[in-house]
C-alpha positions in Angstrom: -4.6 35.8 90.1 -4.4 33.7 93.3 -3.7 35.1 96.7 -2.2 33.0 99.5 -4.7 34.5 101.9 -7.6 33.1 99.9 -9.9 31.2 102.2 -11.9 29.2 99.7 -14.5 26.9 101.3 -13.2 23.5 100.4 -13.8 20.1 102.1 -10.2 19.0 102.2 -11.3 15.8 104.0 -12.2 14.5 100.5 -8.7 15.2 99.2 -6.8 12.0 98.3 -3.2 11.2 97.5 -4.3 11.3 93.8 -5.4 14.9 94.2 -2.1 16.0 95.7 -0.2 14.0 93.0 -2.3 15.8 90.3 -1.0 19.1 91.6 2.5 18.0 90.4 1.3 17.8 86.8 2.4 14.2 86.4 2.3 14.3 82.5 4.6 17.3 82.5 6.7 15.8 85.2 7.2 12.6 83.1 8.9 14.8 80.4 11.0 16.5 83.0 12.2 13.1 84.4 12.9 11.6 81.0 14.9 14.6 79.6 16.8 15.0 82.9 17.7 11.3 82.9 18.9 11.5 79.3 21.1 14.5 80.2 22.6 12.6 83.1 23.2 9.4 81.1 24.5 11.2 78.0 27.2 13.0 80.0 30.8 11.8 79.7 31.1 11.3 83.5 29.5 8.1 85.0 27.2 8.5 88.0 26.6 5.8 90.6 23.1 4.3 89.9 21.9 5.1 93.4 23.0 8.7 93.2 21.5 9.0 89.7 18.2 7.7 90.9 18.2 10.1 93.8 19.1 13.1 91.6 16.4 12.4 89.1 13.9 11.9 91.9 14.7 15.3 93.3 14.6 16.9 89.9 11.1 15.4 89.4 10.0 16.7 92.8 11.2 20.1 91.9 9.4 20.0 88.6 6.3 18.9 90.4 6.6 21.7 92.9 6.6 24.1 90.0 3.4 22.6 88.7 1.8 23.0 92.1 2.8 26.6 92.4 1.5 27.2 88.9 -1.9 25.8 89.8 -1.9 27.9 93.0 -1.4 31.1 91.0 -3.5 30.2 88.0 -6.5 28.9 90.1 -8.7 31.8 88.8 -8.2 31.0 85.1 -8.2 27.2 85.7 -11.8 27.6 86.8 -12.6 29.1 83.4 -10.7 27.0 81.0 -12.4 23.7 80.1 -9.3 21.6 80.0 -8.3 22.7 83.6 -11.6 22.8 85.4 -11.1 19.3 86.8 -7.8 20.2 88.5 -7.8 19.8 92.3 -8.3 23.5 93.2 -11.2 24.3 90.7 -12.7 20.9 91.6 -12.8 21.9 95.2 -10.5 19.2 96.5 -7.7 21.3 97.8 -7.5 25.0 98.9 -5.2 27.5 97.3 -3.4 28.1 100.6 -2.6 24.4 101.0 -1.4 24.2 97.4 1.0 27.1 98.0 2.4 25.6 101.1 2.7 22.2 99.4 4.5 23.7 96.4 6.9 25.8 98.5 7.8 22.9 100.8 8.6 20.6 97.9 10.6 23.3 96.1 12.9 23.9 99.1 13.2 20.1 99.8 14.0 19.3 96.1 16.7 21.9 95.8 18.4 21.2 99.2 18.4 17.4 98.6 19.7 17.8 95.1 22.6 19.9 96.4 23.4 17.2 99.0 23.0 14.4 96.5 25.0 15.9 93.6 26.4 19.5 93.5 25.6 23.1 93.8 25.5 23.8 90.1 22.8 21.2 89.5 20.9 22.5 92.6 21.3 26.1 91.4 19.9 25.2 88.0 16.9 23.5 89.6 16.2 26.4 91.8 16.4 28.8 88.8 14.1 26.5 86.8 11.5 26.6 89.6 11.8 30.4 89.9 11.6 30.9 86.1 8.5 28.8 85.7 6.6 30.2 88.7 7.7 33.8 88.7 8.9 34.7 85.2 6.4 32.6 83.2 3.4 32.0 85.4 3.2 35.3 87.3 4.5 37.6 84.5 4.8 36.4 81.0 1.7 34.2 80.7 -0.7 37.1 81.4 1.3 39.8 79.8 2.6 38.9 76.3 1.8 36.6 73.4 5.5 35.6 73.6 4.7 33.9 76.9 5.2 30.4 75.7 8.4 31.3 73.7 10.3 32.8 76.6 8.5 30.7 79.2 9.4 27.5 77.4 12.9 27.8 78.8 11.6 26.4 82.1 10.7 23.1 80.5 14.0 23.0 78.6 16.4 23.1 81.6 16.0 19.5 82.9 18.6 17.9 80.5 21.0 20.6 81.6 20.4 19.8 85.2 20.9 16.1 84.6 24.2 16.9 82.7 25.3 19.1 85.6 24.6 16.3 88.1 27.1 14.2 86.3 29.7 16.8 85.3 29.2 19.6 87.8 29.0 22.1 84.9 27.4 23.2 81.6 28.7 22.3 78.1 27.8 22.8 74.4 26.0 19.4 74.4 23.8 20.3 77.4 23.0 23.7 75.9 22.0 21.9 72.6 19.6 19.6 74.5 18.2 22.7 76.2 17.8 24.4 72.8 16.0 21.5 71.1 13.3 21.6 73.8 13.2 25.4 74.0 12.6 25.7 70.2 10.2 22.8 70.1 7.9 24.3 72.8 6.3 27.1 70.8 5.0 25.1 67.8 3.9 22.3 70.2 1.8 24.7 72.3 0.6 26.9 69.4 -0.8 23.8 67.7 -2.7 23.1 70.9 -3.9 26.7 71.1 -5.3 26.4 67.5 -7.8 23.6 68.4 -8.4 24.7 72.0 -10.3 27.6 70.3 -11.9 29.9 72.9 -10.3 28.7 76.1 -7.4 31.1 76.2 -9.6 34.0 75.1 -12.2 33.3 77.8 -9.5 33.1 80.4 -7.9 36.4 79.3 -4.6 34.7 78.5 -2.8 36.6 75.6 -1.9 33.5 73.6 -0.8 34.2 70.1 -4.1 32.9 68.7 -6.0 35.5 70.8 -3.7 38.6 70.2 -2.6 38.0 66.6 -5.1 35.6 65.2 -4.9 32.0 63.9 -3.3 32.9 60.5 -0.4 34.5 62.3 -0.1 31.6 64.7 0.1 29.2 61.7 2.9 31.3 60.3 4.8 31.3 63.6 4.5 27.5 63.8 6.3 26.9 60.5 8.9 29.6 61.3 9.9 28.0 64.6 9.8 24.5 63.1 12.2 25.7 60.4 14.5 27.2 63.0 14.3 24.1 65.1 15.3 21.6 62.3 19.0 22.6 61.9 19.6 22.6 65.7 18.1 19.2 66.1 19.9 17.8 63.1 23.1 19.5 63.9 23.2 17.9 67.3 23.9 14.7 65.4 27.4 15.9 64.7 28.3 16.5 68.3 29.6 14.1 71.0 26.1 13.1 72.0 25.1 12.4 68.4 26.2 10.0 65.7 25.0 8.3 62.5 21.9 6.6 64.2 20.8 9.9 65.8 21.4 11.8 62.7 19.4 9.5 60.5 16.5 9.6 63.0 16.7 13.4 63.2 16.5 13.8 59.5 13.4 11.7 59.3 11.7 13.3 62.3 12.4 16.8 61.2 11.2 16.1 57.7 7.9 14.8 59.0 7.6 17.7 61.5 8.3 20.3 58.8 5.7 18.7 56.5 3.2 18.9 59.4 4.0 22.6 60.0 3.7 23.2 56.2 0.3 21.6 56.2 -0.9 23.7 59.1 0.4 26.9 57.5 -1.5 26.2 54.2 -4.9 25.8 55.9 -7.4 28.4 56.7 -10.0 28.3 59.5 -12.8 27.1 57.2 -10.7 24.0 56.3 -9.7 23.5 59.9 -13.3 23.8 61.2 -14.6 21.4 58.5 -12.4 18.5 59.7 -12.4 19.5 63.4 -8.8 20.6 63.3 -7.6 17.1 62.4 -4.3 18.3 61.0 -3.5 20.5 64.0 -4.3 17.7 66.4 -2.1 15.3 64.4 0.8 17.8 64.5 0.4 18.2 68.2 0.4 14.5 68.8 3.4 14.0 66.6 5.3 16.8 68.4 5.3 14.7 71.6 6.8 11.8 69.6 9.2 14.1 68.0 10.8 15.4 71.2 10.7 12.0 72.9 12.4 10.3 69.9 15.3 12.8 69.7 16.2 12.1 73.3 15.7 8.4 72.9 18.3 8.4 70.1 20.7 10.4 72.1 20.5 7.5 74.6 20.9 5.0 71.8 24.1 6.6 70.7 25.4 6.6 74.2 24.6 2.9 74.5 26.3 2.1 71.2 29.3 4.1 72.3 29.7 1.9 75.3 30.3 -1.0 72.9 32.6 1.1 70.6 29.9 1.4 68.0 28.4 4.9 68.5 29.5 8.4 67.5 31.7 9.4 64.7 35.0 8.0 66.0 
């Protein structure tokens, strides 16, 4: 657990723009940007392109600030886990104190600027998202319960709601559905990763489901959450942000995702070890396509609707 008073000996003169950018977790930020943009564009209220750009930029900065504060607090376990040892703090590029200051400044900046660029509802949702990811997930759930990724996944599911609120000034059934798709997708996505990351979480003392309940239970949880996700993702096709094109895509995507979860559930560790977790890695990779494609087809329906071709009307 990090402490803002930590005085780690780091030669920050070597820190580059790339090191500070890495603190923002750019791969995670790209998902935040995309889903927020879809939420904004799918809303029934048009937004001026300049304001839309500014709003998405501030949402991205807020998401990046969350990533920086996560790296500040998790610096101790990042030094242990193989996939995080190259991050700026463990690599000795940036100190924990500097990371904390950087993350806090960007958090306040993003929330204030989003309030000025759009409205208080969107800014409030962004502030709550940062708080939830940093305090509720990173500081509390991640090290306390194997349900960490289930509850904590809400932080990554808020961006489309924020984008929708930028346009409409409120929350609706459609924005909640976009939130729910991402929220329910997160556990099977990360549990698949945990299956082939093997000892990383155990060595770092993180109570991931694979550590506390074993791999067999994790496989069962993956298929359960995938089954629960399917009707939500498919059902969205019958709402105002869906339509025949989205529905067709969702049926195919969820059939493939369910098949992947079924294949994972049927395997034991001997089979997984024998082929170097090929099925689990394939499922994890497809999960990224799965989420991206659902939001792409929400945009497709919006575009078709502009020409009187989308939706069910």
